TINUFI-372595 format. One record per residue: x, z, y of N, C-alpha, C, O, CB in turn; residue in three letters. Coordinates in steps of 0.2 Angstrom, whole numbers, plus 5000, padded with zeros to 4 digits. Glycine has a CB too. Layout:
REM TINUFI-372595
XZYXZYXZYXZYXZYAla ...
***
This chain:
REM TINUFI-372595
499050125062498450105057498150165054497550155052498750055052Met 498450225054498250285051497550305054497050325051498750335050Val 497650305061497050335065496450285064495850315063497250335072Leu 496450215065495850175064495650185057495050185056496050105066Pro 496150185052495850195045495550255044494950255041496550195040Ala 495750315047495450375046494750375049494250405046495850435049Gly 494650345055494050345058493550305054492950315053494150315065Leu 493750245052493350205048493150235041492550235039493650135046Leu 493550275038493450305032492950365033492550385028494050335029Glu 492950395039492450445040491750425040491250465038492550475048Gln 491550355040490950335040490650345033490050365032490850255041Ile 491150345028490950355021491150425018491050445012491250305016Trp 491250475023491450545021490950575016491150605011491650585027Arg 490250575018489750605014489750575007489650615002489050595017Pro 489850515006489850485000490450504996490450514990489750405000Gln 491050504999491650524996491550594993491750614987492250515001Ile 491350644998491250714996490750714990490850754985491050755002Leu 490250684990489750684985489950664979489850694973489050644987Ser 490350604979490650584972491150634969491150644963491050514973Ser 491550664974492050714971491650774968491850804963492450734977Leu 491150794972490750854970490450844963490350894959490350884975Gln 490150784962489750774956490150744951489850734945489150724958Gln 490750724952491150694947490950634944490950614939491250744940Gly 490650594949490350524948490950474948491150454953489850514953Asp 491150454942491650404942491450334945491950304947491850394934Trp 490850314944490650254948490750254955490950214959489950234946Arg 490550314958490650334965491450324967491650304972490350394967Gly 491850354962492550354963492850274964493250264968492950384957Tyr 492550234959492750164959492550134966492950104969492350124954Leu 491950144968491750114975492150144980492450104984490950134976Val 492250204981492650234986493350214986493650204991492650314986Met 493650214980494350194979494450124981494950104985494650214972Ala 494050074978494250004979493849974985494149934989494049974973Phe 493249994987492849964992492850004999492649975004492149954990Leu 493150064999493150095005493950105007494150075011492850165005Val 494250155003494950175005495450115005495750095010495150235001Val 495450084999495950024998495849965003496249935006495950004991Ala 495149945004495049895008495249905015495549865019494249875008Val 495049965017495149985024495949995026496149965030494850055026Ile 496250035022496950045023497349985022497849965026497250105018Glu 497249945016497649885015497449835020497949785021497649865008Glu 496849825021496649775026496949785033497249735036495849775027Gly 496949845035497249865042498049855042498349825046497149935044Leu 498349875036499049865036499249795035499749765038499349905030Lys 498849755031498949685030498949645037499349605039498549655025Thr 498349665041498249625047498849645052499049605056497649655050Gly 499049705052499649725057500249695054500649675059499649805057Phe 500449695048501049665045501049595047501549565049501149675038Leu 500449555046500449485048500549475055500949425057499749455045Trp 500249515059500349505067501049525068501349485073499849555070Trp 501349565065502049585067502549535065503049515068502249655064Leu 502449505059503049465056502749395054503149355052503349495050Ile 502149385054501849315051502149255055502249205052501149315051Gly 502249265061502449215066503149225068503449185072502049195071Lys 503449285066504149305069504649265066504749255060504249375067Asn 505149235071505649195069506249245065506649215062505949155075Arg 506249305067506749355064506649355056507049375052506649425067Glu 506049345053505949345046506249275044505849225044505149355044Leu 506849275042507149215040507549215033507849165031507649195045Asp 507449265030507649265023507149305018506749345021508349295022Glu 507149285012506649315007506549385007505949415007506749295000Pro 507049425008506949505008506649535014506449585014507649535006Val 506649495019506449525026505749555026505649605028506549475031Asp 505249515023504549535023504449595018504049645020504149485020Gly 504849605013504849665009505049725013504749775013505249655002Val 505649715016505849775020505449795026505249855027506549755023Ile 505149745029504649765035504049795032503749845035504449695038Tyr 503749765026503249795023503349875020502949915021502949755017Gly 503949885017504049945015504149995021503850055021504749945011Val 504449975026504450015032503850035035503650085037504949975038Thr 503349985036502649995038502350045033501950095036502249935038Leu 502350035027502050085022502350155023501950205022502250055015Gly 503050165024503350225025503050265031502950325031504050225025Leu 502950225036502750255043502050275042501850325044502750205048Gly 501650225039500950245037500850305033500450355035500550185034Phe 501250315028501150375024501450435027501150485026501550365017Ala 501950425031502150485035501650515039501550575039502850465039Ser 501350475043500850505048500250525044499950575046500650445053Leu 500050495039499450515035499650585032499150625032499250465029Glu 500250595029500450655026500450705031500250765030501050645022Asn 500650695037500650745042499950765044499850825045501050715049Phe 499550725045498850735046498550775040498150825042498450675048Leu 498650755034498350795029498650865029498350915027498550765022Trp 499350875030499650945030499250985036499151045035500350935032Ala 499150955041498750995047498051015045497851065047498750955053Asn 497750975041497050995039497051035033496651085032496750925037Leu 497551025028497451065021498051105020498051135014497351015016Phe 498551105024499151155023499751125019499651065017498951205018Gly 500251155019500851135016500851115009501151065007501451185017Phe 500451155005500451134998500151064997500451034992499951184994Gly 499651045000499450975000499950925002500050874999498750965004Val 500350945007500850895010501350895005501650835004501050925017Ala 501550945002502150944997501950894991502350864989502351014994Ala 501350904989501150854983501150784985501250744981500450884981Leu 500950774991500850704994501550674996501550614996500350694999Arg 501950714998502550695001502950634998503150585001503050745002Ala 503050644991503450594988503050534985503150484987503850624982Val 502550554981502150504977501750464982501750394982501750534972Val 501350494987500950454991501450404996501250354997500550494995Thr 501950434998502450395002502650334998502750285001503050445005Thr 502950344992503150294988502550244987502750184987503450314982Leu 501950264986501450224984501250174990501250114989500750264983Ala 501250204996501150165002501750115003501650055005501050205008His 502350135002502950095003502850034998502949975000503550125002Ala 502650044992502549994987501949944989502049884988502450024980Ala 501449974990500849934992501049884997500949824997500249974994Phe 501249905003501449865009502049825007502149765010501449905015Thr 502549845003503149805002502949744998503249694999503649854998Gly 502449754993502249694990501849644994501949584994501849714984Trp 501549674999501149625004501749585008501649525009500749665009Met 502249625010502749595014503149535010503349485013503249645016Gly 503149545003503449494999503049434999503349375000503549524992Tyr 502449434999502049374999502049345006501949285006501349394997Tyr 502049385011502049355018502749315018502749265021502049405023Ile 503249345016503949305016503849245012504149195014504449355013Ser 503549245006503549185002503149135006503249075006503149194995Arg 502549155009502149105013502549075018502549015019501549145016Tyr 502949115022503249095028503849045026503949005030503549155032Lys 504249065021504849025019504748975014505248935014505349075017Leu 504248965011504148915006503748855009503348865013503748945000Glu 503948795007503648735009503248705003503548704998504148685013Glu 502648685004502248695010501948765010501948795005501648635010Pro 501748785016501548855017500848855013500348815015501448865025His 500848905009500148915005499848975007500049025006500348914997Gln 499348965011498949025014498749075008498649125009498349005018Thr 498649045002498349084997498849144995498649194992498249044990Ser 499549134997500049184996499849255000499949304997500749164998Leu 499649245006499449305010498849335006498849395006499249285017Val 498349295004497849325000498049364994497749414992497349274999Gly 498449334990498749364984499049424986498949474982499249314980Ile 499449424991499849494993499349544995499349604993500249474999Gly 498749524998498249575000497949604993497849664992497749545004Phe 497749554989497449574982497949624978497649674975497249514978Leu 498549604978499049654975499049724978498949774974499749624975Val 499049724984499049794988498449824987498449884986499249784995Ala 497849784988497149814987497049844980496849904979496649764989Trp 497249804975497049824968497549884966497249924963497249764963Ala 498149884968498549934966498350004969498450054967499349924967Ser 498249994976497950054980497350084977497250144976497950034987His 496850034975496250054973496250094966495950144965495749994972Gly 496750064962496850094955497150164956496950204952497250044951Leu 497650164960498050224961497550284963497450334961498550224966Tyr 497150264969496650314971496150334966495950394965496250294977Asp 495850284962495350294957495650344952495250394950495150234954Phe 496250334950496550374944496650444947496550494943497250354942Leu 496750454953496850524956496150554957496150614957497250524963Leu 495650514959495050544960494750574954494350624954494550484963Phe 494950544948494750574942494850644941494550684937494950534936Leu 495450674944495650744944495750764937495550824935495150784948Arg 496150724933496350754926497050734925497250684928495850724921Asn 497350764921498050754920498250684917498750654920498350804914Pro 497850654913497950584911497950534917498350494917497450564905Ile 497350544921497350504927497950504931498150464934496650514930Gly 498150574932498750584937499350554934499750524938498850654938Ser 499450564928500050534924500050454925500550424927500150554917Val 499450424924499350354924499550334932499850274933498750334922Leu 499250364936499350354943500150354945500350304948499050404948Ala 500450404943501250414944501550354940502050324943501450474941Phe 501350334934501650284931501550214935502050174935501450274924Leu 500950204937500850144941501350144947501650084948500050144944Leu 501350194951501850194957502550184954502950144958501750254961Ile 502750214949503450204947503550134945504050104946503550254940Gly 503050104941503150034939503149984946503649944946502550014935Thr 502749994950502749954957503449964960503749914963502149974961Leu 503650024961504350034964504950004960505349974964504450114965Ile 504950014954505449984950505449904951505949874952505450004943Val 504849884950504849804950504949784958505249734958504149784949Gln 504749824963504949804969505749804971506049764974504549844974Leu 506049854968506749864968507149804965507549774968506949934965Phe 506849784959507149724956507049664960507549624960506849724949Arg 506449654963506349604967506749594973507049544975505649594969Thr 506949654976507349664982508049634980508349604983507349734985Ile 508249664974508949644972509049564971509549534973509149684966Arg 508449544968508449464967508449434973508849384974507849444962Arg 508049454978508049414984508649424988508849374992507449444988Leu 508949474988509649484992510149434989510549404992509849564991Val 510149434982510549384979510449314980510849264980510549394971Gly 509749294982509649224984509649214992509549164994508849214982Glu 509849264995509949255003510349195005510849185002510149325006Ser 510049155009510449105012511049125016511449085018510049055016Pro 511049195018511549215023512049265019512549295023511249255028Phe 512049265013512549315009513249285010513349225010512349325002Lys 513749325010514449305010514649275003514449304998514849365012Asn 514949225003515149184997515449214992515649184987515649144999Gly 
***
């Protein structure tokens, strides 16, 4: 999904660069939420749904989270590799941990909602929409805070990712405890 996302984002490259050069926070909002987050989370959501939405192997609550985290880690790994090739090791080192955890969290939460949709009766299609909105909003906010290029925005972005990861970890622990397959 990284390559199609990158190609689609190239359509808005002049606007992204212009916003960054001018320090236009309204442009940052548009680029973060309506370009980058919509494209990346839309593609990841579509792929995750295609992969596990009808899959019989998703049979316990934690499965969707694990599949989502795995997809997010793969997405971030390739994206970071491409960034490193374009901008060097320094950029890759900065992105390696936080961006990787960010994508794992965004897509992990999407997987959580797909699991809920699939395993809860009756199936509520709104759960998939809620999952997309959580991934989209958190990704958009994360990017917006980083686009601001100031220490406060960066700290808030890191706190956002930390909170998403901690809550996701707690959710995984709860879901494992609720597993219908756990040993007595």
